[in-house]
N, C-alpha and C positions, 0 to 999 in steps of 0.2 A: 299513575302511568310510569312505566319503566323506561329509563334512559337507554340510549343506543349503546353506551359504553358498558353497561352491565349485562348485555346479552351475549354470553359466550358462544351460543350456537350459531350466531351470524358469521363469525370469522375467527376460528380457533387459533390461527397463526398470524393474525393481523390486529393492529390497533385501528379503530375507526374514530375519527375526530369529528364530533358534533355534526353540524348541518352540511359542512363542505364534503364530507364523506371521503377524506383523504385516508388512504390505506398505506400503512407502513409495515412491511413484512419484518417479523422478528427472527425468523429462521428459514432455512431452505432445506428442502428434502434432499437436494443433491450436494450439500456442502461437504459431505464426506468424500465424494468422488472428486470434487474440485480441489479440496485440500491435498488429497493423495497425488493428483496430477501436478499440482504446484510443487510439492515436495520432491517428486521425481525429476521435474525440470530443473529445480535448483541444485539438486545433487549432480546433475550432468554439466552444469555451467563451470567454466574455468575463468578464474580472475585474470583480467588483462594486465599486461606489464605496466607498471607505474613508471613511465619514462620522463615525465615532466616534473619540474620543481616549482612550487609556489612559495611566496614569502609574505608573511603578515607582520606589519609594523604595529606595535601596540601603543605608541605615543607619537606626538607630533614631531619630535626631533629625530625619530627613527633609531633611537639608541637600543631599543629592545625589539628583537625580531625573532620570529619563529618560522621555520621552513617545514614544508611537507611535500611528499611525493604523491603524484596522482596520475591516473591514466587518461589519455585524451579520449574524447567522446567517440571518435572513430574506432579506437581499439575496443572500447566497451561494447559498441554496437556490433563489431565483428564477432566478439566472443559469444554474443547472444544469437547471431545469425548463423553460426556454424552448426547449430543443433540440427 
């Protein structure tokens, strides 16, 4: 008797797991169009201004610090919403 996993004609783009019949899709027929749309959207986005400063202390005494600049969430949201 042949197992369900060795029957390629049942689901050429999916994996079927034993008795539960869980299907996991390995690829999508529309992945090319999704990727193209995502690349186009990313090319149109503008980075928000990094107007805030954060500081990380690396030891308990606070002797070693690193600072970094970042954009507030509202500015990041606006840059996406302008599209």
